[in-house]
C-alpha positions as CSV (number, residue, x, y, z in Angstrom):
1,X,101.6,103.6,120.5
2,X,101.3,107.4,119.4
3,X,100.8,108.2,115.9
4,X,102.8,110.9,114.8
5,X,100.3,111.5,111.1
6,X,99.5,115.1,110.9
7,X,95.7,115.3,110.1
8,X,94.1,118.2,109.1
9,X,89.9,118.2,109.2
10,X,87.9,121.1,107.4
11,X,84.4,121.0,107.7
12,X,81.6,124.0,108.6
13,X,79.9,122.0,111.3
14,X,81.4,122.2,114.6
15,X,79.9,119.2,115.9
16,X,81.3,117.0,112.8
17,X,84.9,118.2,113.9
18,X,84.5,117.5,117.3
19,X,83.4,114.2,116.8
20,X,85.9,113.6,114.3
21,X,88.8,114.7,116.4
22,X,87.6,112.9,120.0
23,X,87.4,109.6,117.5
24,X,90.5,110.0,116.2
25,X,92.3,111.2,119.4
26,X,91.1,107.8,121.2
27,X,92.8,106.1,118.1
28,X,96.2,108.0,119.6
29,X,95.9,110.7,116.2
30,X,96.9,113.8,118.5
31,X,98.3,116.1,115.7
32,X,95.0,117.1,114.5
33,X,93.9,120.9,112.8
34,X,90.5,122.3,112.2
35,X,89.5,124.2,109.6
36,X,86.1,125.5,109.0
37,X,86.4,127.1,105.7
38,X,88.3,127.4,102.4
39,X,90.0,130.8,103.2
40,X,91.4,129.1,106.4
41,X,92.4,125.7,104.7
42,X,94.2,127.3,102.0
43,X,96.2,129.3,104.6
44,X,97.0,126.0,106.5
45,X,98.1,124.3,103.8
46,X,100.4,127.2,102.6
47,X,102.0,127.2,105.8
48,X,102.1,123.5,106.8
49,X,102.8,120.2,105.6
50,X,99.7,117.4,106.6
51,X,99.8,113.7,106.1
52,X,95.9,113.7,104.9
53,X,93.2,115.9,104.6
54,X,90.0,115.4,105.5
55,X,87.6,117.6,103.2
56,X,83.9,118.4,103.1
57,X,82.6,119.5,99.5
58,X,80.0,122.0,101.2
59,X,81.8,124.9,102.8
60,X,80.2,128.0,103.1
61,X,82.9,130.2,101.2
62,X,84.3,127.7,98.6
63,X,83.0,124.5,97.0
64,X,85.0,121.7,98.1
65,X,86.1,120.2,94.6
66,X,87.0,123.4,94.1
67,X,88.9,123.7,97.2
68,X,90.9,120.3,96.2
69,X,91.9,121.6,92.8
70,X,93.7,124.6,94.5
71,X,95.0,122.7,97.1
72,X,96.4,120.2,94.4
73,X,98.6,123.2,93.3
74,X,100.6,123.4,96.6
75,X,100.7,119.4,97.6
76,X,99.8,116.2,96.6
77,X,98.7,115.0,100.2
78,X,96.1,112.4,100.0
79,X,92.6,114.0,100.2
80,X,89.3,112.0,101.6
81,X,86.3,113.5,100.8
82,X,83.4,113.9,103.6
83,X,80.1,114.9,102.3
84,X,76.5,114.5,102.0
85,X,76.7,114.6,98.2
86,X,76.4,110.9,98.0
87,X,75.6,110.7,93.7
88,X,78.0,108.6,91.5
89,X,77.9,112.2,89.9
90,X,79.4,113.8,92.8
91,X,81.8,110.8,94.1
92,X,83.4,110.3,90.4
93,X,84.1,114.6,90.4
94,X,86.0,114.6,93.9
95,X,87.8,111.6,92.8
96,X,88.8,113.0,89.4
97,X,90.1,116.3,90.4
98,X,92.3,114.7,93.1
99,X,90.5,113.1,95.5
100,X,91.8,109.9,97.2
101,X,88.2,108.4,98.8
102,X,85.1,109.8,99.6
103,X,83.1,108.8,102.8
104,X,78.7,110.3,102.3
105,X,77.1,111.7,105.4
106,X,75.7,110.4,107.5
107,X,78.7,108.1,108.2
108,X,80.0,106.0,111.1
109,X,83.2,107.4,112.9
110,X,85.0,104.4,113.3
111,X,84.3,103.9,109.5
112,X,86.5,106.8,108.8
113,X,89.1,105.5,111.4
114,X,89.2,102.6,109.5
115,X,89.7,104.4,106.1
116,X,92.5,106.7,107.4
117,X,94.2,103.7,109.0
118,X,94.1,101.7,105.6
119,X,95.4,104.7,104.0
120,X,98.3,105.1,106.0
121,X,98.8,101.2,106.3
122,X,99.2,101.4,102.5
123,X,101.5,104.4,102.3
124,X,103.8,102.9,104.7
125,X,103.7,99.7,103.2
126,X,104.3,101.3,99.8
127,X,107.3,103.1,101.5
128,X,108.8,100.0,103.0
129,X,108.4,98.1,99.7
130,X,110.2,100.9,97.9
131,X,113.1,101.4,100.6
132,X,113.6,97.7,100.4
133,X,114.3,98.2,96.8
134,X,117.8,99.3,95.3
135,X,118.4,103.2,95.5
136,X,118.6,103.6,92.0
137,X,115.4,101.1,91.0
138,X,113.2,102.1,87.8
139,X,110.9,100.8,85.1
140,X,112.2,101.9,82.0
141,X,109.4,101.0,79.1
142,X,110.9,103.3,76.7
143,X,108.4,106.0,76.2
144,X,108.3,106.2,80.0
145,X,110.2,105.6,83.0
146,X,109.0,105.0,86.5
147,X,110.9,105.6,89.6
148,X,109.1,104.5,92.6
149,X,111.5,105.5,95.1
150,X,111.3,108.9,94.1
151,X,107.5,108.9,93.2
152,X,108.5,110.4,89.8
153,X,106.6,109.3,86.2
154,X,108.5,110.3,83.0
155,X,106.7,110.1,79.7
156,X,108.2,111.1,76.5
157,X,110.7,113.1,78.5
158,X,108.6,115.3,80.7
159,X,107.9,114.7,84.3
160,X,104.5,114.2,85.0
161,X,102.8,115.0,88.3
162,X,101.1,112.1,89.7
163,X,99.0,112.1,93.5
164,X,100.1,109.6,96.1
165,X,97.1,107.4,94.9
166,X,98.3,107.2,91.5
167,X,102.0,106.3,92.3
168,X,100.6,103.4,94.2
169,X,98.3,102.0,91.5
170,X,101.0,102.5,89.0
171,X,103.6,100.6,91.4
172,X,100.9,98.3,91.8
173,X,101.0,97.3,88.3
174,X,104.4,97.6,87.3
175,X,105.1,95.3,90.1
176,X,102.6,92.9,88.7
177,X,103.2,92.8,84.9
178,X,100.4,90.6,82.4
179,X,98.7,89.8,85.5
180,X,94.8,90.1,85.4
181,X,92.9,91.7,88.6
182,X,89.7,92.5,89.1
183,X,88.5,95.8,90.0
184,X,88.0,94.8,93.8
185,X,91.2,93.0,94.2
186,X,92.8,95.9,92.9
187,X,91.1,98.4,95.2
188,X,91.9,95.9,98.3
189,X,95.7,95.5,97.3
190,X,96.0,99.6,96.5
191,X,93.6,101.1,98.9
192,X,94.4,98.4,101.6
193,X,90.3,97.5,102.3
194,X,87.7,95.1,100.6
195,X,86.9,96.4,97.4
196,X,83.7,95.6,96.9
197,X,81.2,98.0,95.8
198,X,84.0,100.2,95.0
199,X,84.6,99.5,91.1
200,X,84.0,103.1,90.2
201,X,86.8,104.2,92.3
202,X,89.3,101.9,90.8
203,X,87.6,102.7,87.3
204,X,88.2,106.8,87.7
205,X,92.1,105.9,88.8
206,X,92.7,103.6,86.4
207,X,91.5,106.1,83.6
208,X,93.8,109.4,85.2
209,X,96.5,107.0,85.1
210,X,95.7,106.3,81.8
211,X,95.8,109.9,80.4
212,X,99.6,110.1,81.5
213,X,100.7,106.8,80.3
214,X,98.6,105.7,76.9
215,X,99.5,107.4,73.5
216,X,95.6,106.8,72.8
217,X,93.7,106.6,76.6
218,X,90.4,105.8,74.4
219,X,92.3,102.7,73.2
220,X,94.5,101.7,75.6
221,X,97.7,99.1,75.6
222,X,99.1,99.7,78.4
223,X,96.4,98.9,81.1
224,X,94.1,96.7,79.3
225,X,90.4,96.0,80.4
226,X,89.2,92.7,79.8
227,X,85.5,93.0,79.6
228,X,83.9,91.0,82.4
229,X,86.9,89.7,83.9
230,X,89.3,93.0,85.2
231,X,92.7,94.9,84.0
232,X,95.9,94.1,82.6
233,X,99.0,95.9,82.6
234,X,101.2,95.4,79.5
235,X,104.8,96.6,79.6
236,X,105.3,98.4,76.4
237,X,108.0,97.1,74.2
238,X,110.8,99.1,73.9
239,X,111.4,101.2,70.4
């Protein structure tokens, strides 16, 4: 079966672009565009729409983290970083500025394919779940309103921009109020792949969502951390 998703590959190493493109085409992802620098990438982004961007950090003209920030001004398309920058600081930086996943070089190309399939799977599953809901379905907690079908979050009357992963994480919590989940369980449900060793990714995204929901993100009352156990979504009572 042919996969219709449009993928943008960004890397200044032609060998990596060729390897990824051939691997993806074997998996029937044929709608692939390649870019070798930041300027070319932004030009593609401004004139086309994509379902996924695979982005290298070390580009000749623009740091990939800075490029991600520029991309986020135009689209919330999921971004997977593929880079030789393997430190926790680099990973958290990438996730903090809008990346959805992070793969370090050298990598097994089939791992990249697996991450891509997991991302598309959870997007399709999430969309299917949302489509099955009533068209005006929404979670109204007074101070904030979440409309999963429209991917809209409104806090104190103001619409807040969210990435696709933030929407999926919030949808997961809203569907499972007052239940405790470990970070591994959250990663598996939201990211669609085993969560062992991905605690920092979950923690980073929960921090990002808290900053948008909580009155005081440093003392959260909505997404609560149970030390040594996991997290729980506690719906706020309407005023």
